[in-house]
matplotlib code that plots the C-alpha trace (Angstrom):
import matplotlib.pyplot as plt

x = [-15.6, -17.7, -19.1, -17.9, -21.3, -19.7, -17.8, -20.9, -22.6, -19.7, -19.9, -23.6, -23.4, -24.0, -27.3, -28.8, -31.4, -30.5, -32.3, -30.7, -27.3, -28.0, -28.7, -25.6, -23.4, -24.7, -24.1, -20.6, -19.6, -21.6, -21.8, -21.5, -24.2, -26.6, -26.5, -28.4, -30.8, -34.4, -35.4, -37.1, -34.0, -31.9, -34.4, -34.4, -30.6, -30.5, -33.3, -35.3, -38.5, -38.8, -39.7, -36.3, -34.6, -36.8, -35.9, -32.2, -32.6, -34.4, -31.6, -29.2, -31.2, -32.2, -35.8, -35.9, -34.1, -33.4, -31.8, -29.7, -28.5, -27.7, -25.6, -23.9, -23.1, -21.6, -19.5, -18.2, -17.0, -14.6, -13.2, -12.9, -10.3, -12.5, -12.2, -14.7, -14.6, -13.6, -10.5, -9.5, -10.2, -7.3, -7.9, -6.1, -5.3, -3.3, 0.4, 2.9, 2.9, -0.9, -1.2, 1.4, -0.5, -3.8, -2.3, -0.7, -4.1, -5.9, -3.7, -4.0, -7.8, -8.0, -6.7, -8.7, -12.0, -11.3, -10.6, -13.9, -15.8, -14.1, -16.5, -14.6, -17.3, -17.2, -13.4, -13.5, -15.8, -13.4, -10.6, -12.6, -13.4, -9.8, -8.7, -11.0, -10.4, -8.5, -7.7, -7.7, -7.9, -7.4, -9.2, -9.1, -9.2, -7.2, -5.9, -7.5, -5.4, -2.3, -3.9, -4.8, -1.3, 0.2, -2.2, -1.2, 2.5, 2.1, 0.1, 2.4, 5.2, 3.2, 0.4, 1.0, -2.7, -3.1, -3.5, -3.7, -3.8, -3.2, -5.2, -8.9, -9.9, -7.9, -9.6, -13.0, -11.9, -10.4, -13.6, -15.7, -13.5, -13.8, -15.5, -17.4, -14.2, -12.5, -12.6, -12.8, -11.2, -12.3, -11.0, -12.9, -13.1, -16.4, -18.0, -19.3, -16.5, -18.1, -15.3, -15.2, -18.9, -18.7, -16.0, -18.2, -21.1, -19.1, -17.6, -21.2, -22.4, -19.4, -20.6, -17.3, -17.2, -16.9, -15.1, -15.3, -13.3, -14.9, -15.8, -19.6, -22.1, -24.4, -23.2, -23.5, -20.6, -21.8, -24.9, -22.7, -20.6, -20.8, -18.6, -18.3, -15.5, -15.6, -12.6, -12.6, -11.1, -12.7, -11.4, -11.7, -11.6, -7.8, -7.4, -8.8, -6.7, -5.4, -2.9, -5.2, -7.9, -5.2, -3.8, -7.3, -7.6, -4.1, -4.7, -7.5, -5.2, -2.6, -5.1, -6.3, -2.7, -1.5, -4.4, -4.1, -0.4, -1.1, -3.8, -1.8, 1.7, 3.0, 1.8, 2.8, 6.2, 8.0, 6.6, 7.8, 11.3, 11.4, 10.2, 12.6, 15.5, 14.7, 15.3, 17.9, 20.8, 18.9, 20.0, 23.4, 25.0]
y = [20.2, 18.7, 15.4, 12.4, 10.6, 7.4, 7.2, 7.8, 4.9, 2.6, 3.7, 3.0, -0.3, -2.7, -1.2, -1.7, -4.4, -7.0, -5.0, -1.8, -3.4, -4.2, -0.5, 0.5, -2.0, -0.7, 3.0, 2.3, 0.5, 2.8, 6.1, 8.3, 6.3, 6.6, 10.4, 10.0, 7.3, 7.6, 5.9, 3.2, 2.7, 2.2, -0.2, -2.2, -2.3, -3.5, -6.0, -4.4, -2.4, 1.4, 1.2, -0.3, 2.7, 5.0, 3.1, 3.4, 7.2, 7.3, 5.3, 7.8, 10.6, 12.4, 13.4, 11.6, 10.2, 13.6, 15.1, 11.9, 12.4, 16.0, 15.2, 12.4, 14.7, 17.4, 14.8, 13.3, 16.7, 16.7, 13.4, 13.4, 10.7, 8.1, 4.6, 1.7, -0.7, -3.5, -1.6, -1.1, -4.6, -7.0, -10.3, -13.6, -12.6, -9.5, -9.6, -8.0, -4.7, -4.3, -5.5, -3.0, -0.2, -1.2, -1.5, 1.9, 3.4, 1.7, 3.3, 6.7, 6.3, 5.2, 8.6, 10.6, 8.9, 9.2, 12.9, 13.3, 11.6, 13.8, 15.5, 18.3, 18.9, 15.3, 15.4, 18.4, 16.6, 13.7, 16.0, 17.5, 14.2, 13.0, 16.2, 15.7, 11.9, 10.5, 7.4, 6.9, 3.2, 2.0, -1.2, -3.4, -7.1, -8.8, -6.4, -3.5, -4.4, -3.3, 0.1, 0.4, -0.4, 2.1, 4.8, 4.0, 4.1, 7.5, 9.1, 7.6, 9.9, 13.0, 11.8, 9.2, 8.5, 6.1, 2.3, -0.6, -4.3, -6.9, -9.7, -9.8, -11.2, -8.5, -5.9, -7.1, -6.9, -3.4, -2.2, -3.4, -1.4, 1.9, 4.9, 7.9, 9.8, 7.4, 7.2, 3.9, 4.5, 1.5, 0.5, -1.9, -2.0, -3.9, -2.9, -6.5, -8.4, -10.0, -9.3, -5.7, -5.2, -6.8, -4.4, -1.5, -2.9, -3.2, 0.3, 1.7, 0.0, 1.6, 5.0, 5.7, 7.9, 5.8, 6.9, 4.5, 4.5, 2.2, 1.8, 1.7, 4.1, 1.5, -1.8, -3.7, -1.5, 1.9, 1.7, 2.1, 5.0, 8.5, 9.8, 8.1, 8.7, 7.0, 5.7, 5.1, 1.9, -1.1, -4.6, -6.9, -10.7, -10.8, -8.0, -9.0, -7.1, -4.9, -2.1, 0.5, -0.1, 0.4, 3.5, 5.1, 4.6, 5.8, 8.9, 9.8, 8.9, 11.3, 14.1, 13.6, 13.2, 16.3, 18.4, 17.1, 18.0, 21.4, 22.1, 21.0, 21.8, 23.4, 20.4, 17.7, 19.1, 18.1, 14.6, 14.5, 15.6, 13.0, 10.1, 11.1, 11.3, 7.9, 6.1, 8.4, 5.9, 3.0, 3.9, 3.5, 6.9]
z = [7.8, 4.9, 5.9, 3.9, 3.3, 2.0, 5.2, 7.2, 5.3, 6.3, 9.9, 10.0, 8.1, 10.9, 11.9, 8.5, 7.7, 5.1, 2.4, 3.5, 3.3, -0.4, -1.0, 0.9, -1.0, -4.3, -3.4, -2.1, -5.3, -7.7, -6.0, -9.2, -11.0, -8.1, -8.5, -11.8, -10.7, -9.5, -6.3, -8.4, -10.5, -7.4, -5.9, -9.0, -9.3, -5.6, -6.1, -3.3, -3.0, -3.0, 0.7, 1.5, -0.1, 1.9, 5.1, 4.2, 3.9, 7.2, 8.9, 7.5, 9.1, 5.9, 5.0, 1.7, -1.3, -3.0, 0.1, 0.4, -3.2, -2.6, 0.4, -1.4, -4.3, -2.0, -0.3, -3.6, -4.8, -1.8, -3.0, -6.8, -6.8, -5.0, -6.3, -6.0, -3.1, -5.5, -6.5, -2.8, -1.5, -1.2, -3.0, -3.5, -7.1, -6.2, -6.9, -4.4, -6.3, -6.4, -2.8, -1.6, -3.3, -1.8, 1.7, 1.2, 0.1, 2.9, 5.5, 4.0, 3.7, 7.3, 8.5, 6.0, 6.9, 10.6, 10.1, 8.2, 11.1, 13.7, 16.1, 17.8, 20.3, 21.5, 21.4, 23.7, 26.0, 26.1, 27.1, 29.9, 31.5, 31.1, 32.8, 35.8, 36.2, 39.1, 37.0, 33.3, 32.5, 28.9, 27.9, 24.8, 23.8, 21.1, 18.5, 20.3, 23.4, 21.4, 20.8, 24.4, 25.5, 23.0, 24.3, 27.9, 27.0, 25.3, 28.2, 30.8, 29.7, 30.7, 33.1, 35.9, 36.5, 33.5, 33.8, 31.4, 32.0, 29.2, 30.8, 29.8, 33.2, 35.1, 32.9, 34.0, 37.6, 37.1, 35.5, 38.4, 40.8, 39.0, 40.6, 39.4, 39.5, 36.9, 33.1, 31.2, 27.8, 25.6, 22.1, 19.9, 16.1, 15.9, 19.2, 19.5, 21.4, 24.4, 26.9, 25.8, 26.2, 29.6, 30.6, 29.5, 31.5, 34.7, 34.2, 33.7, 36.9, 38.7, 37.4, 35.7, 32.6, 29.4, 26.3, 23.3, 20.1, 17.5, 13.9, 14.0, 15.3, 16.9, 18.5, 21.8, 23.1, 22.1, 24.2, 27.2, 25.9, 27.4, 24.6, 21.3, 18.9, 15.5, 13.6, 9.8, 8.4, 6.7, 7.2, 4.2, 4.2, 4.1, 6.6, 10.0, 12.6, 9.8, 10.6, 9.0, 11.7, 14.4, 12.6, 12.5, 16.3, 17.0, 15.0, 17.4, 20.4, 18.9, 18.7, 22.3, 23.6, 21.8, 23.0, 26.6, 26.6, 25.2, 27.7, 30.7, 29.5, 32.7, 34.8, 32.3, 31.2, 34.5, 34.1, 30.5, 31.7, 34.5, 32.3, 29.5, 31.9, 33.4, 30.1, 28.5, 28.9, 27.4, 23.8, 22.3, 21.5]

ax = plt.figure().add_subplot(projection="3d")
ax.plot(x, y, z, "-o")
ax.set_aspect("equal")
plt.show()
C-alpha cells in the first residue's frame, strides 16, 4: 500500500528535536505549500536553520529534502481531500454541529491512518507468536486498560489461554511471572506511561515475547517491543482518552482476532460454540 507520509510524521513526532517539531508542525498544517518551497523557504517559514530541515529529513529516513518532497507528494495524491490540522482539531469555539463533524472525521481518520501504517509482515509475526504461546496476557493502564479488556473478551470466546487483570499492581506481578513461552500484549497510546513501561521491563526480564500497540515509533515502551504495531490517531487538548485512539487500537485487534480465528478455525470453532452456548439464555427473546 502507498505510505501516508503525513501519518508517518505524526507517528515519529515524539522523537523530533524542538527545531524538528517546528518543521513537522509547519508541514502538517501547510503540506501543499511545502511542495513548492525550497529548503531555505521552509527553514525561514519555520524560523529554523537549513540544517534543522536536513536533520528532520534524516530522522524521517530519507536521503534529502527533494526525496522527502517527492514522497510527500506521492502520499498526498492518495488523499486529495485532506484538511489542515486546524480544521480537524476540536476547540472551545466549536458548536455541537461542528464538534460532531470533527469527532466523526477523527474516528474515520483513525482507522484510515492505522490502515496506512499497517505492516503485514509484523502482523504475521504477531500471529505466529500468539499461536505458539502458552499464555497470552493483555496489559494496559488507564484508558488502554479498556482496550486490553476488550481484546481479552474478544479472544476469550475462541481461545482459553488469554488473561487480563485490571489492577496495575497485579499486572506488574503477572508480568514478572511470565515465561519464554508466554506473550505479553501491551497497549499504550503514548508509550510513556510509567506502569506500562515497568510491565514491559518485567516481561522482557522474564523472556516473554512482547507485542506492543502504540501511537509512536520511539518511546520508553517501544524499546522493549519484539513486535511493534502502530495505531493512527491524534489526541487534541480536548480529547485526552479519546474514542478515536481506542478505535485505532481495536481496529488492529479486530484484524489480529479475525486472522487468528481464520488460521485456527477447526480448533477455535468448538470453543466459540461452547462459549456462545454458555450465555445464550442471558438475552431476552
